[in-house]
N, C-alpha and C positions, 0 to 999 in steps of 0.2 A: 504494500500500500504506500502510495506517495503522500508525504506530509506536505500540506499547503499551509502557509502562515495565514493569520487572521487578515493582514493587510492585502495579501494576494487574493484572498476570497472577496474582500471588500472591493478591490479593483475589478475583479471579474463581474461582480454583481452590478457595479456602476456602468460597465461596458454593456451589459445586457439590458440595462434600462434604455439605452439608445437604440436597441435593436428594433427594426420595423416590425409591426404586428404580423406581417405576412411571412415571417421567417419560417423555415422548415421545422418539423417536429424535433429535429436533432438539437436545434438551438433551445427549444423549450425544455428538452430533456437535460441539456447542459445546465440550464438555469435551475431546474429542479434539483439536480445533483449538487450544484454549488450551494443552494439554499439549505439542503439537508446537511451538507458538510459544515456550513456555518452554524447551524443549529446544534449539531453534535459538538463542535468546538466550544460554543457558548455553554452548553450543558456541562461539558468536561471542566471548563474553567470555574463554573459555579460549584461543582462537586469538589474540586480541589480546594476552593476557598472555604467551603463549609468544613471539609475534613481538617484543614489547617486550623480553623477556629476551634473545632472540637478538641484537637490535640492541645491547644493552648489552655482550654478550660480544664481538661484532665490534668495538665501540668500544675495548674493553680490548685486544684482540689487535692492532688497528691502532696503538694507543698503544705497545704493547710492540715492535711492528715498527719504529716510528719511533725508539724508544730504542735498539734494537739497531743500527740504521743509523748512529746518532750516536755509538755507542761508550759511551753512558751506561749501557746495560743491564748490561754487564760490571762496571761500577763498583758498581751496585746489588747485583749478585750477590756481589761481593767483600765489601761491607760487611754484607750479610745473613749470609754464612757467618762473617764476623769476629765479629759480635755474638752469634750463637747458640753460638759456640765459647767465649765468655767465661764 
């Protein structure tokens, strides 16, 4: 499978906008293929972003779990409430 960048797909779609309406079915098939490829790329980008954010959340939760096991978490909570009550 040949990998096409986002910009290359965007260029192809902009060229296809200028295509006359009476073009052959091959042109329409190419447009459909490019559109599907663009949608797949966008979907993959969203999935990667979501997965990245989930990993960050798990890292924070793991860090908080370590703090709680060490007894440091309660100290942080104590000082947090202390400073917001001032």
